[in-house]
N, C-alpha and C positions, 0 to 999 in steps of 0.2 A: 221566656226561660224554656230550654229544651226538656224533653221528657227524661233524658238521662240525668240532667241536673236536678229535676224535681224528685226523681227516684233517690238520688244521692242525699238530698236534703231530708227526705222522708226517713230514710234509713238512719241518718245521723241523729234525728230528733225523736224517733219513735220509741215508745216504751218508757219514757221518763215521766214521773208523776207530776201532777199539777203544782204541788208544793215546791218542787225544784224550779219550775218555770216562774213562780212568783219571786223566788229568791234570785233567779236570773234577771228578772225585770228590775228588781230593786237595786241589784248590783250595777246594771247598765245606767240607771238614773243617777246613782251615786257617783259613778266614775266619769260621767259627763261633766260633773262639777268638781273634778280634781284640779282645783286651781291653786290652792295655797301652798301645798308641799313642794311642787316643782319650782315655784318662784319665791320661796321663803328666803333663800340666800340673797337673791337680788333685792328683795324688799328690805332686808335688814341692812344691806350695804348702801343702798341708794336712798332709802327713806328714813332710816334710823341712824345712819352714820357709823355703823360698825365696820371694823376692819375685816379683811377676808378671814383671818384666823378666828376672830371673835364670832363672826357670823357662822362659820362652819362648826365652831364649838357648840354654839346654841342649837344649830340645826341637828347636831349629833344628839341633842337631848330628845329629839323626836324618836330616835332609835332606842334610847334608853326607856322612854315611855312605852314604846311598842314592845320592847323586851319584857317589861313588867306586865304589860297588858296581855301578852300571849299566855304567860304563865297563869296570871289571875283569871283571864277569860277561860282558859282550859279548865281550871278548877271550878269556876262558877257554872260553866256549861254542864258539867257532870253533876252539880249539886242543886242549882236552882233552875236549870233548864236552858235550852237553846234560845227560846223566844224571849225570855226575860233578859238574858244577857245581851242579846242583840238590841233590844229596845233601850236598855240602859246606855249602851254605847251611842245609839243614834240620836237620842233626845238630849244628851248632855253635851256632845261635841259641838253643836252649832253655837251654843252660848260661849264656849271657850274660844271658838274661832273669832267671834266678834270682840271679845275681851282682848285677845292677842293683837288685833289690829290697832286698837286704841291705846295699848300700853306704850309708855315712853321710857320708863325706867328699865335699865338693862336687866336688873335682877328680876323684875316682874315679867319681862319678856321671856327670860330663861325659865322661870317657874311655869308660866302659861304654855310655853312650848312643850315642856315635859308633860303637862297635864293633857294637852292637845294630842300628843303622840300616844298617850295611854288610852284615852277614851275613843279615839278614832279607830284603833286597832283591837279594842276589847272584844268586838263581835267576831273576829276572824275564826277562832277555834270553834265557836258555836255554829257558824255557817258551814264549815268543813264537816263537823260532826253531824249536822242535820243531813247533809248530802249522803254521808255514810249510813245514816239511819234509814233513809227512804229509797236509796238507789241500790240495786243488787250489785254484788262484787264485780260481775262481768261487765257492767255498764259504768263503773266508777271513773275509769280513765276518760271515757267519752263525756261524762257529766262534768268532771273537773275541767276538761278541755273546753267545753261549751261555756262554763262560767268564766274561764280565763279569756275566752273570745269576747264575752260581754265586757269584761274589764277593759280590754284593749280597744274594743269598738268605742266605748265611752271615752277612753283616754285620748284616742285619736281625734275625736271631736273636741273634747275639753281642752287639750293642750293648745290646739290651734286657736280656739276661742280665747283661752287665757292670755295668750300672747297679745291679742288685740285689746283685751280688757286692761292688761297691765299698762298699755300705752295711754289709756284714758285716765284711769285712776285705780290704784291698788285696792281701794275699798270694794270695788265690784268683784274682785277675786274672792274676798272673804264673804261677802253677802251671797254670791252664787254658790260657793262651796257649802255654806251653812244651810241654804235652802234645799239643795239636793240631798244632803245628809239627812235632814229632817224628813224629806219625802220618803227615803228608804225606810225610816222608822215607821211611817204611816202604812207602807206596804206590809211590813212585818205585823203591825198591830191589826190590820184588817184581814190579811189573807194567809198568814203563815201560822199554823197551829203548833202546839208543843209536841215534840216527838220523844222527849226524855222519859215521861212516865211509863210508856209502853216498853221501852227498853229496860227501865229500872226494874220492873217486876221480874224479868227473866234473870237478872243478875244481882238482885238485892243481897243474896247470901255471899256473893263473891266480892262485895265492896269492902275495901280496906284502905288504910293509909298507905301512901306510896313511899315505903321505905324498903331498902334492899332486902332485909330479912322476910318481909311480908310478900314479896314478889315470888310467885311460883317459879321453881327452877327453870322450867321450859320457857318462861317469859323473860328470864334474865338476859338471854341472848338477844331477844327482841329489844329489850330496854337498852342494851349496849349498842345495838345497831342504830337505834333512834338517836342516841347521844352522838355517835360517830357521824351519822347523817347531818345532825344539827351543827357539829363542828365544821364540816365541809360547807354547810349552808352559810356559815358566817363568812368564810373566805370568799366564796363566789358571790354572795349577797353584797359584800363590801364593794365589789366591782360595779354591780348594778347601782349602788348608792351614788356612784360618781355621776350618773346620768342627770341627777337633779341637784348636784352640789358643785362639783368642779367643772363639769362639762359646760354649763352656762358661763362660768368664769373664763374658761379657755376660749369660748367663742367670742366673748366681749373683748378679750385680750387680742384677738385677731381682727378687731374692728367691726364685729357683727353686733346686731342689736338683740334686745329681748324678744322681739317678734321673730327674728331669724332663729333664735334658739327654740321658740315655741313651734316654729314650722319644722325644724329638723327633728325635734323630739316627737312630734306628732307622727312621724314616719314609723315609729315603734308600733303604735296601735294599728296603723294602716297595714303594715306587713303581717301582723298577727291576724287581722281581719281577713286578709286576702288568702294567706297560705297556712295559717295556724291549724285549722281543722284538717285539711288534707294531709299535712305533714304528721299531725298527731295520729291519724288513721294509718298512714304508711309505716310509721315507726313502731307500730304494734307488733310487727314481725321480729323485732330485735329485742335483745335482753334490755330490761329497764335500766340496769346499771351501765350498760354500754351507751344507752341514750344519754344518760346523765354525764358520762365522760365526754361524749361528743359535744354536749351543750357547754361544758366548761371550756373546751378548746375554742369554740365559736365566741364565747364571751370574752376570753382573754385576747383573742385576735382582734375582735371588734373594737375594744377599747384601745388597743395598741395602735390601731389605724388613725386614731385622733392625732397622733404625733405628726402625721403627714398632711392633715387637713388644714386648708386655709379658706375655704369657701363653705357656704351653707350646704351646697350639694355634696361636698366631700364629707362633711360631718354627718350628713344624712346617710351617705353610703356606709359609714362606720356604724351608724345606728342599725342599719339593715342587718349587718353581720352579727352584732351582739344580740339583736332581737331574735335571730334564729336560735341562739343558745337559750334565751329566756323562754321562748315558746316550747322548746323541747323539754326543758327542765321543770317548768311550773306544774303542769298537770300530773306528770309522772311521779315526781317526788311526793306530792300530797296523796296520790292514790296508793303509793307504796305504804305510807304510814297508815292510811285508812284500812288497808287490807291486813296488815300484820298486828293491828291494835286489838286487844281484848275489848269487848263491848263496854265493860264497866269503866274503861279509862279512855274511851275514844276522844273525848274533849281534851283531857289532860295531855295525851300523847300528841294530839294535833297542836296543842299549845306549846309543848316543849319544842317540837319541830318548827313551829311558826316563830318561836322566840329567837331562833337562830337568825332569822332575817331582821328581827328587831335589834339584835345585837350587832348585826352587820350594818344597819343604818345608824347605829350608835358610834361604832368605831370607824366605819368607812369615811364619814365626813371629816372626822378629826384627823385621821391618818392622811386621807387624801388632801385635805386643806393644808396640813403641815408640809407634806412633800411638795405640793404645788407651789406654795409660797417660798419655801427654802431652797428647793432644787430645780424648780421649773416643771412645766406640764409634761415635757418629754420623759423625765424620770418617772413621773406618775404613771404614764401610759405604758412604759416598759415594765414597771412593777406589776401592772395589771396582767400583762402577758405571762409573766412568771407564775403568778398565782393561779391563773387559768390552767396552765400546763400541769402544775403540781396537783391541782384538784382533780383533773382528768385522770392522772396516774393513780390517785387514791381510789377513785370510783371503780376503775377498771381492774386493778390488781389487788385491792384490799376489800372493798365493799361488795364487789360482785360475787366472790366465792362465799362470803358470809351470808349474803341474801339467798343464794342457792341452798345453803344449809338450812336456813329458816323455812324456806318453802318446802324442803324435804321433810321437815319436822311436822308440817301441817299448819295451814292458816286458820284463824278463827272463823266459825260459820256465821254468816249474817252481816 
């Protein structure tokens, strides 16, 4: 490795606390084992005999579980702590994964899928709040980008491995996912301390129920902004939901295999690993809301390209384009919420924003599956383009001026 590359790597990672790096390590381990969610639609249709609409409806319950988890996790994060919330998530999820594999009754599968979606995402607001607790504001985009890089490094390994495991026996997907989730829990148990008590002392007097009359007037604009960001997150997130629901169905309809899907999907992580951090650093010179608008355009165009894909390579190229949108949006959106959130409600506001993606993964599979089956995949990919363009316009012309006004009002310290 050249001295210039070493200097770049040192600058990219310098100054971040050890707690962050343990969270980063646990995230990497967990994402290497992301086996069940991307292949759940295929598992339900091939192994449990469900129709496409039935399977996508049940997979949509993952999103409803995640939606509930983000709100509940945000509340628990601010009340019982970051560490306890994360351990609750990581030690319950493995048992639910194994129960889901052995379930045969459709009602039981649906109930377990919802519970799985709830517990697997319960930790997310706690992890984001922990980063906001221990990382200074100027370094948060970098920290969230590094975590996102770990997520995709793990996924790039895990998805390729999952495609091979699915050809052997689907039980290996469930066992591997359960083990890596449990290992993340052990990392939290052994190496990640609680950060909430230190924060709580500084804000005990400002703690209150989150109702509109109790929110200080200056914070109401922030609250409205977060709700609007969340609404847009549902629209854009519903596009990303297609990558694990209708995309594998579209590829099998073209005569491609589950392994082909795993290979194409793994490109997502590879692109992020190779160019995610440099792009994140480069885009720091632009307005954050402009970056989100550009991300929405890339996402819509990337999924629209699936209409023209007939080979694994063509689908992989489409993955590259929408991945550019994903890697631009993910760290920036989370960092914006961390920066504008009052300390007393860091977990809750991260939960509200995160719930938008849970909602997206609830409605995305349902709408995507229905459009796919009734009107065909080309109609679905065209709809993705429309949603991406509309979201980009909203970020640029509605959200960007509002964010500038919030910044002018002054961001919370710490």
